N, C-alpha and C positions, 0 to 999 in steps of 0.2 A: 504494500500500500504506500502511495506517495505521502510525503511529509510536507509541512509548511516550508521547510528549507528547500525542498525540491521545486516548489512553486516559485519561491523567491529567486532561486538560481536560474530558472528558465526565463523569468521576466526581467532579471537584472535589477531587482529592487530589494529592500530590506525585509528581514523576517517580520519585523514589527509591522511594516506596512501590509504585509500579507495577512497577519493575524487580525489587524484592525479591519481590513476589508472583509474577512470571513465572518467577523463578529458584528458588522454593521456600525462601526464607529463613525461618529458625526464629522470627524475631521478628515475623512477620506472622500475623495470625489466619487460620484456615481460611475464615472467612466473607468476609474481605476478599480473600483469594487467589481464592476462587471467583468473587466479583463481578468482579475484574479479568480473570480468564480468560474469563468469559462475555462481558464487554464487548469484550475483544480479538477474540473470534470474530465478534461482531456487526459490528465495524468492519473486519474483514478482515485483522487483524494475524497474522503468524506469526513464531515465534522463529527465530533462526539455527540453534539446535540442531535443531529439528524439520525445517528445510529440508535439513540435512545428512544426516539419518538416511535410510538406504536400506531399501527393502522395508517401509515403514510407511505404505502408501497405501491409502485406501479410496475407492471410487467411489460417488457419489450420482447416480443416473440419475433424471431427472424429465421427465414428459410430461403434457400436459393439465391443468396446475395452475399458477395464478399464485402467485408467491412473492417478488416483488421488494419489495413494500411491506409495512409492518407490518399493514395492513388486509387483506392477501391471506391466504387460507386456508393456503397452504403455508409462509408465512414462519416461523412458530414451529416447525413440524415440522423444517424444515431447520436452524433455529437450534439447537434442542435437540440434534439429532444432532451438529452440528459442535462445539457446546460440550463435550459429553462426549468426543468424539474428540480435540479439542484438549487437553483436560485430561490425556489419557493419551498425548500425543505422537504421535497419528496425523495425517497429512495427509489432507485430504478434497478430492477433485476433483469439482466440480459439473459434470455433463454433461447438458445438455438434449438430448433425443432426439425423433425423430419416426418414423413408419412407414418412411420411406425409409432412414434410418440403420439401422434394425433389419434391413432386407433386405440392406443392403450389408455389415454386420458381424455375424459370429456371436458370440454372447454370450461363451462360454468363451474363444474365441480372442482377442477384444478384451481381456478381463480379463487373460489371460496375457501378451499382448504389451506391455500397459501396466504390468504389474507390480503389479496390485491384489491385495490379500489378501482382499477381500470387497466386497460392494456392498449398498446400500440402494436399493430400487426404489420410486419414488413416482409415482402418477398414471397407471399403465398401465391400458389397457383389456383386457378379456378376449380380444378377437380380435387382439391384438398378436402379431407374429411371435415376439418373445422369450418370450412367455408359454408357447409350445410348448417352447422350448428350456430353460426353467427346470425342466421336468419331469425332465430328465436331467442338469442341470448338476452339476458336481463342485465348483463354487465356492461358498463360504459366501455365501448370498444371503437378505436379509430384504426382504419385500414389504409395503408399507403397503396395507392394505385389499384384499389378494389372497392366495389360498391355493393352494399346490401340494401335491397329495396324493402320499404315498409317496416322498418324496425327503427324506432326513434332512439334506441340505445346505441346505434352505430353511426359512424360518419366516415366519409371518404375524403382523404387528403391527397392531392396530386398536382401535377402541372397541366395546364390547358393544352392538351395534345393537338387539338384542332387548330388553335391559333399558332402553335409552334410549327406544325407541318406546313400550314398555309404560308407563313412568312418565308419558309425555305423554298417552297415552290415559286412564290413571287420573285425571290432573288434569282432563281434559275431562269424563270420566264424572261426577266429583264435582260438576262445575258444571252437570250436567244435559244435556249434549250427547249426542245419539243419532245424528243424521245427520252423520257426520264424513267429510269428503272427504280424500283423500290425493293430493297432487301431488308425484310422485316425480321423481328426477333422470333421468339418461340410461340408455337401454338399453345392453346389453353392458358392464355395470359390476357387479362382485360386490357392492359396497356397496348399489347400487340394488336388486339382487335380494334381499339380506338385509333391507333396510328394508321392501320390499314384503311379504315373508313375515312379518316382525315385526309389521307393521300388521295383517295378516289374523289372525295368532295373538292379538294384543292385543285386537282387536275381539271375537273369539270368546270370549276369556277373560273379558270383561266383559259377555257376553251381548248384544252389539250386532250388528246386522245390517250386513253389508257390501253397499253398493249399487254395482253395476258402473259406473253412470253417474257415480259419485263417485270413481272411480279413474282416474289418468292418469299416463303417463310423459311427461316433458318433457326439459329440459336443466337443468344446474345454473347457470342464469342467471336474472335477474329477468324477462327478456322472455318466459319460458315462461308466465307468469301470464295474459297477455292471450288466449292460445289456449284456456285451460281453465277459468278462473274463471267466465266467463259461464254455462257449462253447469252448473257446480257450484251457482251461485246459483239458476238456473232449476229445479234439481232439489231445492231445499230444504235445502242444507247450512247448518248453523248454526256449523260450525267447519271450518277447513281446516288440515290438517297438511302440512308441506312437507319435501322431501328435504334442503334446506339453507336457510341464512338468506338467501342471495341470492334464491332462489325466493320465500321468505316476504316479502322486501321488495317484490317485484313484485306479490305477491298483495295486500298492504296497499294499494299505490297503485292497483291495478285496482279494488279494492272502493271506495276513496274516489272514484275517477273515476265510479263508478256510483251515487254518492250514498249509500253505506252508511258507517256509522260503525264503526270498530274500537276496542274490542270490543263496543260496545253492540248492534250489529246482527249482527256475525259475529266469531268468535274466530279468531286465527291463531297457529300455533306453527311455529317453525323448528327447525333442527338444526345444530349446530356452535358457536354463540356466538362468532362472529367480532366484531371491534370495532363494526361498524355496528349490531349487534343492540341494544346499549344506547343508541345515539344516535338510533335511529329514532323517529318519532312516529306512534303510541305506541311506547314501548320494547318490544322483542320478547321474549315468552316463548319459550324455546328450550331444546334439550338441549345442554348443554355437554360437549364433549370436549376435554380438556386437551392441546392440540396440542404444547406444549413437552415435556410428559412423553411423548407419543407418539414424538417425535424421539429423546428420551433413551432410551426403551425400545427403539427400533429399533437404536440403537448397542449397548445392553446385550445384545440378542439376537444381534446380528452377532458380537460378540466371543465370545459363548458358542459359536456355530457354528465360529468360527475355532479355538477351543480344543478342538473335537471333541465338544462337548455338543450333542446333537441335540434341538432344541426345536421343537415343532410350531406352537403358537400362543401369543400373549401379548395378552390383551384388557384394556384399561383400562376402569375403571368410569365411566359417564357420570353427569351430574348435571342434573336439571331446574332451570332458572333461571326462576322465575316473575316476570314483569314486568307490563306494562300492556296487552298485546294479547289477553288472554283474560279472559272474564267469564262470568257465568251465562247459560245459553242462553235465547234467545227461542223461542217456540213455532215449530216447523218447519212448513213448508207441507204 
């Protein structure tokens, strides 16, 4: 467990300043206090006061998502949630789960026996066992990128995929691209379904034809590219949109391996804006979703549910980040 000295060392401030910040001293600025709290969460520190409080526990269940490293998609989501929870004296238990765990434990029963007041659900697939149980849960439950209908005890937090995809298509359209391929992520994922639908709507909205041979589902990993990029190129794609940045990184490398230059020969766009996007060669044009704010939003929605305020959805606004992987279209075949 991290200590006050660890926090002070990381921030380059005194131990006393850290102690005052953690204990709400009046002679510490709110900006410094927030910085200390955020760093304390990142390092895994918890105060004696928060450890002694009873019935102030939240669960964070995570599946199918990497989160251990700053470069992982889930890192900032979890950090944002824990930062806001810590600031308000909630303990958060991180609980990695898998399909077997969900079959062995009923969701509401597990929440009750462990004394959790609510839960944040990250990375679940549509066919997971607990997704069925969320439909009737009485526990305050916020789901990242998943939506449960007709249950006021649940809330969906995510990024507006329709706005994000549409801004990406608008960017390519202005660059003269017409034959745009879309390499999506995994099946059985609500976010994949939304982005697919958003792509179809965005193309239609710009008067662009959707070619079936330029649409494919893969997985949210770079390796997906090698299975689909060859067909995209053979069918004359001048740009490839991707379900996330990892897929896009694989697309760029596959294009290079086939002797094509990005973006001179073909443009590539990702989604998420994880750290690798800006360090790729060329740097990746992508749709940014602020994952730290998604985590903080998840906490805000969860505490609203705990307080009896029924909220259905909270969508963050995306932002297109234009870098070096997109350029004017070459004539398509």
